[in-house]
C-alpha positions in Angstrom: -27.8 12.8 -8.7 -25.0 10.5 -9.8 -23.3 7.3 -11.0 -19.6 6.8 -10.7 -18.3 3.7 -12.3 -15.0 2.5 -11.8 -13.8 -0.5 -14.2 -11.3 -3.0 -13.2 -8.2 -1.3 -14.9 -8.6 1.6 -12.7 -9.0 0.0 -9.4 -6.0 -1.0 -7.3 -4.3 -4.2 -7.2 -2.0 -6.4 -4.6 -0.8 -10.0 -4.0 0.5 -12.3 -1.0 3.0 -14.8 -0.9 4.5 -14.6 -4.6 1.1 -14.2 -6.4 -0.1 -17.0 -4.0 -3.2 -14.7 -3.1 -4.4 -11.9 -5.6 -6.1 -9.2 -4.7 -8.5 -6.4 -6.9 -9.2 -3.6 -5.0 -11.8 -0.8 -5.7 -10.9 1.1 -2.4 -6.8 0.2 -1.7 -3.9 2.0 -0.3 -1.8 4.9 -1.9 1.0 2.4 -3.4 -1.6 0.2 -4.5 -2.9 2.4 -7.6 -6.8 3.0 -8.0 -8.5 6.3 -8.3 -10.9 5.9 -5.2 -10.1 7.3 -2.0 -11.9 6.0 1.2 -14.9 7.9 1.7 -17.9 7.8 3.8 -17.0 4.9 6.8 -15.6 2.7 3.9 -11.8 2.7 4.6 -10.6 -0.2 2.4 -12.1 -2.9 -0.2 -10.4 -5.5 -1.4 -11.7 -9.1 -3.8 -9.0 -11.7 -2.6 -8.5 -15.2 -4.1 -6.1 -17.8 -3.9 -6.1 -20.8 -7.0 -3.7 -23.0 -4.8 -4.4 -21.9 -1.1 -2.2 -19.6 0.6 -2.0 -18.1 4.1 -1.2 -14.5 5.0 1.0 -14.7 8.5 -0.4 -12.9 12.0 -0.7 -9.2 11.6 -2.3 -6.4 13.7 -5.2 -4.4 13.4 -6.7 -1.5 15.2 -9.6 0.7 15.7 -11.3 -0.7 12.4 -14.1 -2.6 11.8 -12.7 -5.2 9.5 -15.3 -7.6 7.6 -14.8 -10.5 5.9 -17.7 -11.9 3.5 -16.6 -15.5 1.8 -18.5 -15.0 -2.0 -16.7 -18.7 -3.0 -14.9 -21.5 -1.7 -13.8 -21.1 2.0 -11.6 -19.6 4.5 -9.6 -20.2 7.6 -9.1 -17.1 10.6 -7.0 -17.3 13.6 -6.8 -14.4 16.2 -4.7 -13.9 19.3 -8.0 -13.4 21.4 -9.0 -16.8 20.9 -5.7 -18.7 19.7 -7.7 -21.1 17.4 -8.2 -21.5 13.7 -12.1 -21.1 12.8 -13.4 -21.9 9.0 -15.7 -19.6 7.2 -17.5 -21.2 4.0 -19.1 -19.7 1.0 -22.1 -17.4 2.2 -20.3 -16.5 5.6 -19.4 -13.2 7.2 -17.3 -12.5 10.2 -16.8 -9.0 11.9 -13.5 -8.2 13.8 -14.0 -5.5 15.8 -10.2 -4.4 16.1 -10.8 -1.8 18.7 -7.5 -1.2 21.5 -5.6 -3.9 18.8 -5.8 -7.7 18.0 -3.6 -9.8 15.9 -4.9 -12.4 13.3 -4.0 -14.7 10.4 -5.9 -16.0 7.7 -6.2 -18.6 5.1 -7.7 -18.5 1.8 -8.2 -21.9 1.0 -7.7 -23.7 -3.0 -10.4 -21.9 -4.8 -11.5 -19.3 -2.3 -12.4 -15.9 -3.0 -13.4 -13.5 -0.2 -14.2 -9.5 0.0 -12.5 -8.2 3.2 -13.9 -4.4 3.9 -12.6 -2.1 6.7 -15.0 0.4 8.0 -14.1 3.4 10.1 -16.8 3.5 13.4 -15.0 6.7 14.5 -11.5 5.7 16.1 -11.4 8.3 18.4 -14.0 6.1 20.5 -13.3 2.4 18.9 -9.8 2.4 20.0 -10.9 2.3 23.7 -13.0 -0.2 23.2 -11.7 -4.4 23.8 -11.4 -5.9 20.8 -14.2 -8.7 19.7 -15.2 -10.3 16.7 -18.0 -12.9 15.8 -18.5 -15.3 12.8 -21.6 -15.8 10.7 -22.7 -18.8 9.0 -24.8 -18.1 5.6 -27.5 -19.8 7.1 -28.4 -16.8 9.5 -29.0 -14.5 6.9 -32.5 -13.5 6.3 -33.3 -13.8 1.9 -36.3 -12.0 0.3 -37.4 -13.0 -3.1 -39.5 -10.4 -5.2 -39.7 -9.2 -8.7 -37.2 -11.9 -10.0 -34.7 -10.3 -7.6 -33.0 -12.8 -4.6 -32.1 -10.4 -1.9 -29.6 -11.4 0.7 -29.0 -9.1 4.1 -26.1 -9.4 5.6 -26.6 -6.1 7.8 -30.0 -4.6 8.2 -33.8 -5.6 9.0 -33.7 -9.5 10.6 -30.0 -9.9 10.4 -28.1 -10.7 13.1 -25.1 -8.9 11.9 -23.9 -5.9 14.8 -21.6 -3.6 14.0 -20.3 0.2 15.5 -20.1 2.1 12.2 -23.2 4.2 11.5 -25.9 4.1 8.8 -24.7 0.9 7.1 -26.8 -1.6 5.3 -25.1 -4.8 3.3 -26.8 -6.5 0.5 -26.4 -8.8 -1.9 -28.4 -9.2 -5.2 -28.8 -12.0 -7.6 -30.6 -11.5 -11.2 -31.1 -13.5 -13.9 -31.4 -12.0 -17.6 -33.6 -8.9 -17.8 -34.5 -5.1 -17.1 -34.6 -4.0 -13.1 -35.1 -1.2 -11.4 -33.4 -1.3 -7.9 -35.0 0.9 -5.2 -32.4 3.1 -3.2 -32.1 5.3 -0.4 -31.4 9.0 -1.9 -30.1 10.1 1.6 -27.1 7.4 1.1 -24.4 6.6 -0.9 -24.3 3.0 -2.2 -21.4 1.3 -3.3 -22.0 -1.8 -5.8 -19.6 -4.1 -6.7 -20.2 -6.7 -9.7 -19.2 -10.2 -8.4 -19.9 -12.1 -11.6 -22.1 -11.5 -14.6 -22.3 -8.8 -17.1 -24.9 -5.8 -17.3 -25.5 -2.5 -18.4 -26.1 0.3 -16.0 -26.1 4.3 -17.2 -25.2 3.2 -20.7 -22.4 1.8 -19.9 -21.3 -2.0 -19.8 -20.3 -3.5 -16.3 -18.6 -6.6 -16.3 -16.9 -9.2 -13.7 -15.0 -6.5 -10.9 -16.0 -3.8 -12.0 -17.8 -1.1 -9.2 -19.9 1.6 -8.7 -21.1 4.4 -6.6 -24.3 5.8 -7.1 -25.4 9.1 -5.0 -28.9 10.9 -4.7 -31.0 8.2 -6.3 -33.8 6.6 -5.6 -33.6 3.9 -7.8 -31.1 2.6 -10.1 -31.7 0.8 -13.9 -30.0 -2.1 -14.7 -30.2 -4.1 -17.7 -28.9 -7.7 -17.1 -27.3 -9.4 -19.9 -25.6 -12.5 -18.0 -27.0 -13.5 -14.5 -25.3 -11.4 -11.9 -24.3 -11.1 -8.3 -24.5 -7.3 -7.0 -22.5 -6.8 -3.7 -23.8 -3.4 -2.2 -23.0 -1.5 1.0 -25.2 1.9 1.6 -23.6 4.4 3.8 -23.9 7.7 5.0 -22.6 10.3 2.9 -21.5 12.8 5.7 -20.8 11.4 9.2 -21.1 13.2 12.3 -17.3 12.5 13.1 -14.0 12.9 11.4 -12.9 9.8 9.9 -9.2 8.6 9.6 -9.0 9.4 6.0 -10.3 13.0 6.5 -8.0 13.3 9.7 -4.5 12.2 8.1 -5.3 13.1 4.2 -5.6 9.1 3.4 
């Protein structure tokens, strides 16, 4: 059993367009600093935002499943398959199955925040498939309210979101002040990002942008000091294939 907390100051960072877009990265690229390397089928995780609005120009992807989750405001997306700009508002999600290759551009509108997360679905097979993508508006995702916890299911029972990466569940939890016990699957590892608020877990204080990895536990005890929004990805600790990171030492 283990809980590993990575404070914001020990994560990676990045920027685009002279700082018009800023990024905090629990799992970044080696040049961006940060203590975590890719694990499970999680290859990359960035929280990106823009106060003024800015666009990341057309760039390619291949093999990975690129997922975007709008946590505040709105973003816009363009790709070479559909050749049109599409807008996603707060609470929406998008998956790009980049397959044999696709190029896209994305704009974060003023005040917009998003997570962009890359999953490795087994690049040996995914690169042989044609690229595709789906947008999912906020209202299609199931909501469960239980014991004072509001849970939004992005990937899991009742959600329409489809992905190739194995064993992945994605939820968002909203909790007001108080003490809670979050049920976990002990056979999986759980990657948890504190989107906002403050709390305490494992006798450590947690604030906005802190990140933790929980393994081998059936529950997580957490004391919420100021209403929190937790973004949680549950994934397999051991995959049935070699990931890109394992093959190339990333």
